[in-house]
C-alpha positions as CSV (number, residue, x, y, z in Angstrom):
1,X,51.2,33.1,15.1
2,X,49.9,29.6,14.6
3,X,51.7,27.1,12.4
4,X,49.9,26.6,9.1
5,X,48.3,23.2,8.6
6,X,47.6,21.4,5.4
7,X,44.3,19.9,4.3
8,X,42.7,18.5,1.2
9,X,41.4,20.8,-1.5
10,X,37.7,20.3,-1.9
11,X,36.8,22.6,-4.8
12,X,36.3,21.2,-8.3
13,X,39.4,21.8,-10.4
14,X,39.5,22.2,-14.1
15,X,42.6,20.1,-14.9
16,X,43.6,16.9,-16.6
17,X,44.8,15.7,-13.2
18,X,42.9,14.7,-10.1
19,X,41.9,17.6,-7.9
20,X,45.1,18.9,-6.2
21,X,45.5,19.7,-2.6
22,X,45.9,23.3,-1.2
23,X,47.7,24.7,1.8
24,X,45.2,26.3,4.1
25,X,45.9,28.3,7.2
26,X,44.7,26.9,10.6
27,X,43.6,30.3,11.8
28,X,41.3,30.8,8.8
29,X,37.9,30.3,10.4
30,X,36.0,30.0,7.1
31,X,38.5,27.5,5.7
32,X,39.0,29.6,2.5
33,X,42.3,29.8,0.8
34,X,44.4,32.9,1.5
35,X,45.4,34.8,-1.7
36,X,49.0,33.7,-1.1
37,X,48.0,30.0,-0.8
38,X,45.9,30.3,-4.0
39,X,48.7,31.9,-5.8
40,X,51.1,29.2,-4.6
41,X,48.7,26.5,-5.7
42,X,48.4,28.0,-9.2
43,X,52.1,28.4,-9.5
44,X,53.0,24.8,-8.6
45,X,50.4,23.5,-11.0
46,X,52.2,25.2,-13.9
47,X,55.3,23.1,-13.3
48,X,55.5,19.8,-15.1
49,X,57.3,18.0,-12.2
50,X,55.1,16.1,-9.8
51,X,55.5,17.7,-6.3
52,X,54.1,16.0,-3.3
53,X,54.4,17.0,0.4
54,X,53.8,14.3,3.1
55,X,54.2,14.0,6.8
56,X,57.6,12.4,7.3
57,X,56.3,10.4,10.3
58,X,52.9,9.1,9.1
59,X,53.4,9.4,5.3
60,X,50.0,11.2,5.3
61,X,49.5,13.3,2.1
62,X,49.6,17.0,2.8
63,X,49.8,18.6,-0.6
64,X,50.2,17.6,-4.3
65,X,50.3,19.7,-7.4
66,X,48.5,18.3,-10.5
67,X,51.3,16.1,-11.9
68,X,52.1,14.9,-8.4
69,X,48.5,13.8,-7.8
70,X,48.5,12.1,-11.2
71,X,51.7,10.2,-10.4
72,X,50.1,8.8,-7.2
73,X,46.7,8.1,-8.6
74,X,47.3,7.2,-12.3
75,X,45.3,4.2,-13.3
76,X,46.8,1.3,-15.3
77,X,46.7,1.4,-19.1
78,X,45.1,-1.2,-21.3
79,X,48.2,-3.3,-21.0
80,X,48.0,-3.4,-17.3
81,X,51.0,-1.2,-16.6
82,X,51.1,2.2,-14.9
83,X,52.2,5.2,-17.0
84,X,53.8,6.7,-14.0
85,X,55.9,3.7,-12.8
86,X,57.3,5.3,-9.6
87,X,56.4,2.4,-7.4
88,X,54.3,4.8,-5.2
89,X,50.5,5.1,-4.7
90,X,48.0,6.7,-2.4
91,X,46.2,4.4,0.1
92,X,43.6,6.0,2.4
93,X,45.3,9.4,2.2
94,X,48.8,8.0,2.9
95,X,51.7,7.6,0.4
96,X,52.6,3.9,0.2
97,X,54.5,1.6,-2.1
98,X,52.8,-0.4,-4.8
99,X,54.7,-3.5,-3.8
100,X,54.5,-4.3,-0.1
101,X,58.1,-5.4,-0.1
102,X,59.3,-1.9,-0.8
103,X,57.5,-0.3,2.2
104,X,60.6,-0.6,4.4
105,X,62.6,1.3,1.8
106,X,60.1,4.2,1.9
107,X,60.1,4.3,5.7
108,X,63.9,4.3,5.7
109,X,64.1,7.2,3.2
110,X,61.5,9.2,5.2
111,X,63.5,8.6,8.4
112,X,66.5,10.1,6.6
113,X,64.6,13.2,5.8
114,X,63.7,13.6,9.5
115,X,67.5,13.8,10.0
116,X,67.8,16.4,7.3
117,X,69.1,14.1,4.7
118,X,68.0,13.7,1.1
119,X,67.2,10.4,-0.7
120,X,66.3,8.9,-4.0
121,X,63.6,6.2,-4.4
122,X,63.6,3.8,-7.3
123,X,60.9,1.3,-6.6
124,X,59.5,0.3,-10.0
125,X,59.8,-3.1,-11.6
126,X,62.0,-2.5,-14.7
127,X,64.5,-0.2,-16.4
128,X,61.7,2.2,-17.3
129,X,61.1,3.1,-13.6
130,X,61.1,6.8,-12.8
131,X,63.2,7.9,-9.8
132,X,61.7,10.0,-7.1
133,X,63.7,12.5,-5.1
134,X,62.8,12.7,-1.4
135,X,63.8,16.0,0.2
136,X,63.5,17.2,3.8
137,X,61.2,20.2,4.6
138,X,62.3,21.5,8.0
139,X,60.0,23.9,9.7
140,X,61.5,26.4,12.2
141,X,60.9,25.3,15.8
142,X,58.6,27.5,17.9
143,X,60.4,29.5,20.6
144,X,59.3,29.3,24.2
145,X,57.5,32.3,25.6
146,X,59.9,32.9,28.5
147,X,63.1,31.4,30.0
148,X,62.5,28.2,31.8
149,X,59.3,27.4,30.0
150,X,59.1,23.9,28.6
151,X,59.5,23.7,24.8
152,X,56.3,23.3,22.8
153,X,55.6,20.0,21.1
154,X,58.0,19.3,18.3
155,X,56.9,20.8,15.0
156,X,55.7,18.3,12.4
157,X,58.3,17.3,9.9
158,X,57.5,17.0,6.2
159,X,59.1,15.5,3.1
160,X,58.9,16.7,-0.4
161,X,58.7,14.1,-3.2
162,X,59.8,15.4,-6.6
163,X,58.8,13.1,-9.5
164,X,60.7,12.9,-12.8
165,X,59.4,14.3,-16.0
166,X,57.6,11.6,-18.0
167,X,59.2,12.7,-21.3
168,X,62.5,14.4,-22.2
169,X,60.6,17.1,-24.3
170,X,57.0,17.4,-23.3
171,X,54.5,18.4,-26.0
172,X,53.3,21.6,-24.3
173,X,56.8,23.0,-24.0
174,X,57.6,22.1,-27.6
175,X,54.5,23.8,-28.7
176,X,55.4,27.0,-26.9
177,X,58.9,26.9,-28.3
178,X,57.6,26.3,-31.8
179,X,55.2,29.2,-31.6
180,X,57.8,31.6,-30.1
181,X,60.3,30.7,-32.9
182,X,57.7,31.1,-35.7
183,X,57.6,27.5,-36.8
184,X,54.7,26.4,-39.1
185,X,52.3,23.8,-38.0
186,X,54.0,21.1,-40.0
187,X,57.4,22.1,-38.7
188,X,56.1,22.0,-35.1
189,X,54.9,18.4,-35.7
190,X,58.3,17.4,-37.1
191,X,60.1,19.0,-34.1
192,X,57.8,17.2,-31.7
193,X,58.6,13.8,-33.3
194,X,62.3,14.5,-33.6
195,X,62.4,15.3,-29.9
196,X,60.7,12.0,-29.2
197,X,63.7,10.3,-30.8
198,X,62.3,9.6,-34.3
199,X,64.7,9.8,-37.2
200,X,63.9,11.8,-40.4
201,X,62.9,8.6,-42.3
202,X,60.5,7.6,-39.5
203,X,59.0,11.1,-39.4
204,X,58.5,10.9,-43.2
205,X,56.8,7.5,-42.9
206,X,54.6,8.8,-40.1
207,X,53.4,11.8,-42.3
208,X,53.4,9.9,-45.6
209,X,55.8,12.3,-47.2
210,X,59.2,12.0,-48.8
211,X,62.3,12.1,-46.6
212,X,63.5,15.1,-48.7
213,X,60.4,17.1,-47.5
214,X,61.3,16.3,-43.8
215,X,64.9,17.3,-44.3
216,X,63.8,20.6,-45.9
217,X,61.6,21.2,-42.8
218,X,64.4,20.4,-40.5
219,X,66.7,22.9,-42.2
220,X,64.0,25.5,-41.8
221,X,63.6,24.6,-38.1
222,X,67.3,24.8,-37.5
223,X,67.5,28.2,-39.2
224,X,64.6,29.6,-37.1
225,X,66.0,28.2,-33.9
226,X,69.6,29.0,-34.7
227,X,70.8,25.5,-34.2
228,X,73.6,23.9,-36.3
229,X,72.6,20.3,-35.7
230,X,69.5,18.2,-34.8
231,X,71.3,17.2,-31.6
232,X,71.8,20.8,-30.6
233,X,68.1,21.4,-31.4
234,X,66.9,18.6,-29.2
235,X,69.3,19.6,-26.4
236,X,67.9,23.2,-26.5
237,X,64.3,22.0,-26.3
238,X,65.1,19.4,-23.5
239,X,66.4,22.1,-21.1
240,X,63.4,24.4,-21.6
241,X,61.4,25.2,-18.4
242,X,58.9,22.4,-17.8
243,X,55.3,23.6,-18.2
244,X,52.1,21.8,-17.3
245,X,50.0,20.5,-20.1
246,X,47.0,22.6,-19.1
247,X,46.6,26.0,-17.5
248,X,45.3,26.3,-13.9
249,X,42.9,29.1,-13.1
250,X,41.9,30.6,-9.8
251,X,38.3,30.4,-8.8
252,X,36.4,33.7,-9.1
253,X,35.4,34.8,-5.6
């Protein structure tokens, strides 16, 4: 059985992110995704953590889900700063560091993964920098056909980059939680802003209402979510499963 290879996904993809990559099998003569690969692609695109697989030797990009692709390709905002300040980018198909002086740190971390060790990259320019976990992906070595036969060429080694969430409580997860708990539209907006760190007075000013109105809404939210305090409420939302901001759909074949 041949070892699967990874190549760039070429189909258009309805997503807020750049087109992701997909895992294709090298023994697929038509180059079409297998059902398993398509299902895996759809699954990984529902997770609100950036996931990137690269060759641990060459740093060549092999796979990225939607958030991972966005983290590597996200353009600068109007202020000139990147929203995903991971210190990493994509250059001619290879994962590289934004600042040339950090390239040796990336190489060193990838070398650790080849030895089966995990690492953590923090390459940004300030305290708002997002850390990136670097994990080894070790493929099983191919067995020789018969005793005495020389071992086949070493299997390629891969590293998995796991990017941090960009917000403690992402809007899509908060919206799902609010709907499941029966919150009104106004209550859902208040919950979103509280989870962003706004105080009741700030929420009231944002909506142009009295603070007593916001406090009434918060009491209702706490009753519907069975939380005794706002801190407990934010904690409950912050540990919800991370879901992508937009659904990913399989192509109709």
